[in-house]
N, C-alpha and C positions, 0 to 999 in steps of 0.2 A: 504494500500500500504506500503510495506517494502522497505526501501532504506538503503543499506549498504555503509558506507563511508570507502573507502580504501585509504591509504596513496599513494600519487603519487610516482613513482619510482624516485630515486635520479638522477639528471641530471649528465651527464658525465662531467669529467674535461675538460675544454676548450682546454688545450694543451696536452691532453692524447696521441695523435698520432703525436705530434711534428708539428702540423699545426693547424691553427684556423679553426673552422667549419663555414660554410656559410649556409644561408637559401636557400632551393630549394623547389619548389612545384611539386608534382607528383599527378597523378590521378590514383585511384584504384577503383575496384568494391567494393561494400559493403562487399561481401564475403572475398575478400583479406584484406580489412581493419579490419574486425572482427578477422581474423586469426592473423594478425599482432598484434592487441591488446591482444589477448589471449596469444600468445607466449611471448610477452614482459612482460605481467603481471606475467606469470608463472616464468620467469627468474628474475623478479624484476628490469628490466631495461626499459629505454624509447624506444619508437618505433624507434627513430632516432639511438640510440645505437645498437639496434637489426639489423637494416639495415647496419650500419657501420661494425659490426662484420661479418655479412653474406658476405658482399663484400670483406672484408679483408681476410677472411678465404677461399676465392675462391669458395664459394657456387654458385655464379652466373654462373660459368663455367660449372656447372652440369645441367643447364637448356637446355633442348632439344626441338626442334620444330618438329611437324610432317609435312609431305610433304604438307599438305593443307595450312600450315601457311607460307611456304617459297615462297617468290615472285621471279619470274624470272625477271632479268633486261633486 
């Protein structure tokens, strides 16, 4: 069995965005978690920082739902 040890990405500065970060818990599928790990490792940043950047860059606004996922009130 071969195990490669990779340095953990540097944690983001606490006040990088002018406000302190808080801890939140989210639930993801294994597929989504693996993709988050893969991309954050490629960029050399933490999962938390990747999510922060995606949100601040407006990438969540690009998410679209198909009709089957939209609930009628």
